[in-house]
N, C-alpha and C positions, 0 to 999 in steps of 0.2 A: 699222291698222283696215282690214278688208276693204272692197273697192269694191262687191262684189256680195253678194246674199243667199245664204246657205248654211245648210241646215237640219239638218246633222248635228252632234249634240252631242259626238261622239267625235273629230271632226277637230281637229287642231292647226294653227292658222294659221301659215304660214311667210313671209308677206309678199306684197306686190303688186309685179309687174314690168310693164314696158312693152316689148313685143317687136314690132317692125315696126308700130308705131302701134296695137297691140292690147294692152289691159290684161288681165292675168291675176292672179287671187288664187291662191296656192299653199297646199296643205294636205297633211298626212300623216294618214292614218286607220288605226287599228288597234283596232276596237271590241272584239275578243276579247282584246286585250292579250296575245296569244301571239306568241312569237318566230316570225318568217317569215310572219306573216299580215297584214301591213300593206300599204297602197298609197299612191300619191301621186296628187294631183288638181290640175288647173289649171282654174279656173272663169273663163269668158270673158263671162258675162252672168247675168242673174237667172232666165232661163227654165231649166227642168229639163235640157234637152239641151245647154245651153251650157257644156260642159266636156269635158275629156279626162282619162283616168285609166289607171292600170295600171303596176305596178312594172316589168313586162317591157318596156313601151314607153319606159322611161327611157334605153334604149340608142339609140333612134332619134329621140326627141323632146327637143330642147334644153331646152324648158320643163320637162318632167317630170324631166329629168336634173338641172336646177337645184333642183327641189323635193326630189329624193332627196338631193342634196348638202346642202341646208339642213337636212333632217330628220336627217342623220347628224351634222352640226356641232352641232345643238341637242340631240343625245342622244336623239331619239325612236326612232331605229333605228340599226343598225350596218351595216357593210359586208357582213357575212355575209348579211343579209336582202336587200340589193340583189343580191348574187351569186347567191343562191338563185333569184331570179326571172329574172335576166338571163343567168346562167351556171350552169344546174343541174348541169353536170358538175363544178363547183368544190366542191360540198358532199359531205363525207365522211359518209355515213349510218351508218358502222360505229362511230362514237364515241359 
């Protein structure tokens, strides 16, 4: 059960973590349900700006990296989606 309010009906809750005495609720969101269009979110409070998000930031934010890993393990996204945002050179657009 999430700790903080989150008003998006499309988000998939990935769990709550405690990092450096800060609680974060993790989510994966893909409202368009299209491959390569999702993102990860870490919510740190009830107020609107109390969050961080962005698949591309999963390479520099341990919290968002964990959210991406959980989304992959739970089957909400695949490694190709993470690579597309974090390593655009790894996607072959000719297929």
